NURO-479639 format. One line per 4 residues: number of its first residue (from 1); their letters; for each residue x, y, z of C-alpha. Coordinates in Angstrom, 3 decimals, padded with zeros to 6 digits. Example, Ala and Ser with C-alpha at 12.3 -4.5 7.8 and 13.67 -1.06 7.14 Angstrom:
2
1 = as = 012.300,-004.500,007.800; 013.670,-001.060,007.140
! end
This chain:
118
1 = mqmn = -037.591,000.311,-005.275; -035.726,-000.482,-001.522; -035.224,-003.928,-003.128; -033.963,-002.735,-006.160
5 = vdll = -030.895,-000.749,-003.723; -030.742,-003.611,-001.813; -029.417,-005.514,-004.720; -026.918,-002.680,-006.170
9 = ilat = -025.469,-002.722,-002.902; -025.442,-006.491,-002.653; -024.079,-006.536,-006.448; -021.480,-003.859,-006.115
13 = gswy = -019.663,-005.651,-002.015; -019.460,-008.894,-004.501; -018.051,-006.982,-007.122; -015.145,-005.336,-004.740
17 = frsl = -014.604,-008.624,-003.150; -013.667,-010.823,-006.277; -011.665,-007.952,-007.590; -009.309,-008.176,-004.488
21 = dwlq = -009.492,-011.677,-004.272; -008.216,-011.688,-008.143; -005.986,-009.327,-007.079; -004.418,-011.369,-004.608
25 = hhlf = -003.493,-014.048,-006.941; -002.058,-011.992,-009.440; 000.106,-009.898,-007.751; 003.395,-008.927,-009.187
29 = tcps = 006.309,-010.955,-009.249; 009.921,-009.337,-007.126; 012.782,-010.065,-009.158; 014.665,-010.060,-006.083
33 = kkyl = 012.809,-012.380,-004.249; 012.325,-014.915,-007.350; 016.176,-015.281,-008.475; 017.898,-013.577,-004.995
37 = hidc = 015.350,-014.842,-002.594; 015.786,-011.705,-000.935; 013.241,-009.452,000.444; 013.556,-006.134,-001.336
41 = pgcg = 012.927,-003.085,000.959; 009.744,-003.058,-001.224; 008.410,-006.347,-000.515; 005.313,-006.281,001.162
45 = lqrs = 003.545,-003.631,-000.530; 000.952,-004.733,-003.057; -000.319,-007.156,-000.290; -000.421,-004.565,002.818
49 = fiyl = -002.501,-002.368,000.082; -004.681,-004.679,-000.726; -005.196,-005.611,003.293; -005.679,-001.454,003.309
53 = lrgd = -008.673,-002.414,000.740; -010.009,-004.809,002.945; -009.901,-002.934,006.103; -007.461,-004.569,007.878
57 = fsns = -005.324,-002.081,008.608; -003.459,-004.242,011.553; -002.314,-006.564,008.901; -001.909,-003.756,006.021
61 = wsly = 000.595,-002.045,008.456; 002.829,-005.525,009.788; 003.877,-006.023,006.075; 004.842,-002.517,005.028
65 = patv = 004.173,000.263,007.110; 004.799,002.948,004.692; 002.227,002.134,002.360; -000.626,004.694,004.242
69 = plil = 002.001,007.822,004.165; 002.845,006.568,-000.113; -000.997,006.831,-000.502; -001.145,010.222,001.465
73 = lvgf = 001.977,011.672,-000.575; 000.518,010.457,-004.193; -002.943,012.245,-002.899; -001.435,015.395,-001.547
77 = tlvh = 000.948,015.641,-004.518; -001.931,015.189,-007.121; -003.995,017.997,-005.425; -000.858,020.201,-005.442
81 = lrlk = -000.766,020.067,-008.779; -003.746,021.128,-009.380; -004.091,023.628,-006.579; -000.464,024.991,-006.497
85 = fryg = -000.064,025.432,-002.392; 002.033,028.106,-001.088; 004.597,025.040,001.220; 003.385,021.670,-001.066
89 = edii = 006.994,021.279,-002.697; 008.536,021.625,000.534; 005.348,018.991,002.291; 005.856,016.935,-000.629
93 = kylq = 009.928,016.851,000.088; 009.659,015.841,003.796; 006.768,013.298,003.812; 009.577,011.427,001.169
97 = igig = 012.154,012.102,003.713; 010.056,010.467,005.749; 008.802,007.597,003.875; 012.034,006.943,002.519
101 = iiif = 013.126,006.451,006.488; 009.999,004.314,008.045; 011.359,001.870,004.397; 014.407,001.960,005.668
105 = sfyv = 013.545,001.552,009.324; 011.479,-001.690,008.246; 014.029,-002.560,005.886; 016.805,-002.882,009.006
109 = ykil = 013.847,-004.401,011.251; 013.478,-007.559,009.110; 017.201,-007.763,008.664; 017.857,-007.733,012.129
113 = nhkl = 014.736,-009.752,013.185; 015.600,-012.646,010.557; 012.480,-012.081,008.112; 014.216,-010.982,005.019
117 = ta = 014.536,-014.079,003.411; 011.814,-016.208,001.808
! end
C-alpha cells in the first residue's frame, strides 16, 4: 500500500513540474515588447507567477513584485463575493490602490535603471 502512495506522489509531482515547464515555454507574447521593444507595466507577471508556483519566491519578487498582492486581491475578492464582508469593498479598493502604487513604482524603477528595453 505504501508503494502505491509513493508512486502516486511521484507521478503527481512529475506531472506538476512538467506542466510548469510547458507553461514556461508557452507564455503569451506582450505586444508592447514584440512591436515596440519596450516592456509594459505588466511585463514579467507570467514568469513571476511560474517562479512562485515553483517555490522560488526571490526570483518571483525580482521579476514582478505585485504578483503575490494580486493573488491575494483575487482570492479576497472571490471570498468577499461569497461571504459579503462588512468592509470588504473598502479593503478591495485599498488593495487595488496599493497594488497600483507597487506596479507604478516598479515600472519607474525599471525606467531609471535602464531595464525597460528588451
